[in-house]
C-alpha positions as CSV (number, residue, x, y, z in Angstrom):
1,X,92.6,135.0,4.4
2,X,90.9,132.8,7.0
3,X,87.5,134.1,5.8
4,X,88.1,132.5,2.4
5,X,88.0,129.0,4.0
6,X,85.2,129.6,6.5
7,X,82.2,127.3,6.0
8,X,80.3,130.1,4.4
9,X,83.3,131.5,2.6
10,X,83.7,131.6,-1.2
11,X,86.1,128.7,-1.5
12,X,84.1,126.2,0.6
13,X,80.8,127.4,-1.1
14,X,82.4,126.8,-4.5
15,X,83.7,123.3,-3.6
16,X,80.2,122.4,-2.2
17,X,78.6,123.6,-5.4
18,X,81.1,121.6,-7.4
19,X,80.5,118.5,-5.4
20,X,76.7,118.9,-5.8
21,X,77.2,119.2,-9.6
22,X,79.3,116.1,-9.7
23,X,76.7,114.1,-7.7
24,X,73.9,115.4,-9.8
25,X,75.7,114.6,-13.0
26,X,76.5,111.0,-12.0
27,X,72.9,110.4,-10.9
28,X,71.6,111.8,-14.1
29,X,73.8,109.6,-16.2
30,X,72.9,106.5,-14.2
31,X,69.2,107.2,-14.6
32,X,69.6,107.7,-18.4
33,X,71.0,104.2,-18.9
34,X,67.7,102.5,-19.5
35,X,67.1,105.0,-22.3
36,X,63.3,105.2,-21.8
37,X,64.0,107.1,-18.5
38,X,65.9,109.9,-20.3
39,X,62.8,112.2,-20.2
40,X,62.3,111.8,-16.5
41,X,66.0,112.2,-15.9
42,X,66.1,115.5,-17.9
43,X,63.1,116.8,-16.0
44,X,64.7,115.9,-12.7
45,X,68.0,117.5,-13.8
46,X,66.2,120.7,-14.8
47,X,64.3,120.7,-11.5
48,X,67.5,120.6,-9.5
49,X,69.5,123.1,-11.5
50,X,66.7,125.6,-11.4
51,X,66.6,125.1,-7.6
52,X,70.4,125.6,-7.5
53,X,70.0,129.0,-9.3
54,X,67.9,130.1,-6.3
55,X,70.0,128.2,-3.8
56,X,67.0,126.0,-2.8
57,X,68.4,122.6,-3.9
58,X,68.7,121.0,-0.4
59,X,69.9,117.3,-0.7
60,X,70.8,116.7,-4.3
61,X,70.0,113.0,-4.5
62,X,66.8,113.2,-2.6
63,X,65.5,116.2,-4.6
64,X,66.5,114.5,-7.9
65,X,64.7,111.3,-7.2
66,X,61.6,113.1,-5.9
67,X,61.3,115.1,-9.1
68,X,62.1,111.9,-11.2
69,X,59.3,110.0,-9.5
70,X,56.8,112.9,-9.6
71,X,57.2,113.6,-13.3
72,X,58.0,110.1,-14.5
73,X,54.8,109.3,-16.4
74,X,54.4,112.6,-18.2
75,X,58.2,112.9,-18.9
76,X,58.4,109.4,-20.3
77,X,55.4,109.9,-22.6
78,X,56.9,113.2,-23.9
79,X,60.3,111.6,-24.3
80,X,58.8,108.7,-26.4
81,X,56.9,111.2,-28.6
82,X,60.1,113.2,-29.2
83,X,62.1,110.0,-29.8
84,X,59.6,108.9,-32.5
85,X,59.5,112.3,-34.1
86,X,63.3,112.5,-34.1
87,X,63.5,109.1,-35.8
88,X,61.0,110.2,-38.4
89,X,63.1,113.3,-39.1
90,X,66.2,111.3,-39.5
91,X,64.5,108.9,-41.9
92,X,63.1,111.7,-43.9
93,X,66.4,113.5,-44.2
94,X,68.1,110.2,-45.2
95,X,65.4,109.6,-47.9
96,X,65.7,113.1,-49.3
97,X,69.5,112.8,-49.4
98,X,69.2,109.6,-51.3
99,X,66.6,111.0,-53.7
100,X,68.1,111.2,-57.2
101,X,65.5,113.1,-59.2
102,X,66.1,116.9,-58.9
103,X,62.5,117.8,-59.2
104,X,61.4,121.4,-58.3
105,X,59.3,119.9,-55.4
106,X,62.3,118.5,-53.5
107,X,63.8,121.8,-52.4
108,X,60.4,122.9,-51.1
109,X,60.0,119.6,-49.2
110,X,63.5,120.0,-47.9
111,X,62.8,123.5,-46.7
112,X,59.6,122.6,-44.9
113,X,61.3,119.6,-43.3
114,X,64.2,121.9,-42.0
115,X,61.6,124.3,-40.6
116,X,59.7,121.6,-38.8
117,X,63.0,120.2,-37.5
118,X,64.0,123.6,-36.1
119,X,60.6,123.7,-34.3
120,X,61.3,120.2,-33.0
121,X,64.6,121.3,-31.6
122,X,63.0,124.3,-29.9
123,X,60.4,122.0,-28.4
124,X,63.1,119.7,-27.1
125,X,65.1,122.5,-25.5
126,X,62.0,123.8,-23.6
127,X,59.7,120.9,-22.8
128,X,61.5,119.3,-19.9
129,X,62.3,122.5,-18.0
130,X,58.6,123.5,-18.6
131,X,57.4,120.2,-17.2
132,X,59.8,120.6,-14.3
133,X,58.4,124.1,-13.5
134,X,54.7,123.8,-14.2
135,X,52.0,121.3,-13.4
136,X,50.0,120.7,-16.6
137,X,48.7,118.1,-19.0
138,X,51.1,116.5,-21.5
139,X,49.3,118.2,-24.4
140,X,49.5,121.7,-22.7
141,X,53.1,121.2,-21.6
142,X,54.2,120.5,-25.2
143,X,52.1,123.3,-26.6
144,X,53.4,125.8,-24.0
145,X,57.0,124.7,-24.6
146,X,56.8,125.5,-28.3
147,X,54.9,128.8,-27.7
148,X,57.4,129.9,-25.1
149,X,60.3,129.1,-27.4
150,X,58.9,131.3,-30.1
151,X,57.8,134.1,-27.8
152,X,61.2,134.3,-26.1
153,X,63.2,133.8,-29.3
154,X,66.2,135.8,-28.2
155,X,66.5,133.6,-25.1
156,X,65.9,130.5,-27.3
157,X,68.9,131.6,-29.4
158,X,71.0,131.9,-26.2
159,X,70.0,128.3,-25.3
160,X,70.9,127.1,-28.8
161,X,74.3,128.8,-28.5
162,X,74.9,127.1,-25.1
163,X,74.0,123.7,-26.5
164,X,75.9,124.2,-29.8
165,X,79.0,125.4,-27.9
166,X,78.9,122.3,-25.7
167,X,78.7,120.0,-28.8
168,X,81.5,121.9,-30.7
169,X,83.8,122.0,-27.7
170,X,83.1,118.3,-27.0
171,X,83.9,117.4,-30.6
172,X,87.1,119.4,-30.8
173,X,88.4,118.2,-27.5
174,X,86.9,114.7,-27.6
175,X,89.6,113.0,-25.6
176,X,89.0,115.4,-22.7
177,X,85.2,115.9,-23.2
178,X,84.2,112.3,-22.4
179,X,85.6,112.3,-18.8
180,X,84.4,115.9,-18.2
181,X,80.9,115.0,-19.4
182,X,80.9,112.0,-17.2
183,X,82.0,114.0,-14.2
184,X,80.0,117.2,-14.4
185,X,79.3,118.2,-18.1
186,X,75.6,117.6,-18.2
187,X,74.9,119.2,-14.9
188,X,77.0,122.3,-15.7
189,X,75.2,122.8,-19.1
190,X,71.9,122.4,-17.4
191,X,72.8,124.9,-14.7
192,X,73.9,127.5,-17.2
193,X,70.6,126.9,-19.1
194,X,68.7,127.1,-15.8
195,X,69.7,130.7,-15.4
196,X,68.1,131.4,-18.8
197,X,64.9,129.5,-17.9
198,X,64.6,131.2,-14.6
199,X,64.5,134.5,-16.4
200,X,62.0,133.2,-19.0
201,X,59.6,131.7,-16.3
202,X,59.5,134.9,-14.3
203,X,57.0,136.2,-16.9
204,X,54.7,133.3,-16.0
205,X,55.3,133.2,-12.3
206,X,55.7,136.9,-11.2
207,X,55.4,136.1,-7.5
208,X,57.9,133.4,-7.0
209,X,56.8,130.4,-5.0
């Protein structure tokens, strides 16, 4: 019984991990407040949760801000690109919804737009973890993110399920979801996704650093 509560025991290890996730979540939320820093915050969050998978996280706050600073420029540019593209998609869908004329062209345009939006979502799921893991140019990071999402489509579907489940559960239990998300929701979702990305990235980094 005493072994359970030893410093290296399962109970203490679980509580330490829980505390790390709470700290990571709070730092992430604070760093997202300026909005334009969301890309760098997502990259730093991915960096730390992928390290947590391998138990290499060290000091959470220090590691987060180191990754935040290191990837800030590229992550911010990528985030702005995605933000602009997302706004364009929203505007396009709104225009199509408001279109009155039921011409044969509209369903085709709608279908193409949906396909492009799916690719956009796949890019969004991958690009910040890819940036967190690999040093590359912005162009190659974005290109590799979409190529990986297509190549590893089964894993991509798993990531979609994780994200969708989080959204659905949050919507159903909205009153409870807000405090949970503020406390550790984002870091837990990122940690679960980090296990998937760790498997995906093994293909590209066979001998782990």
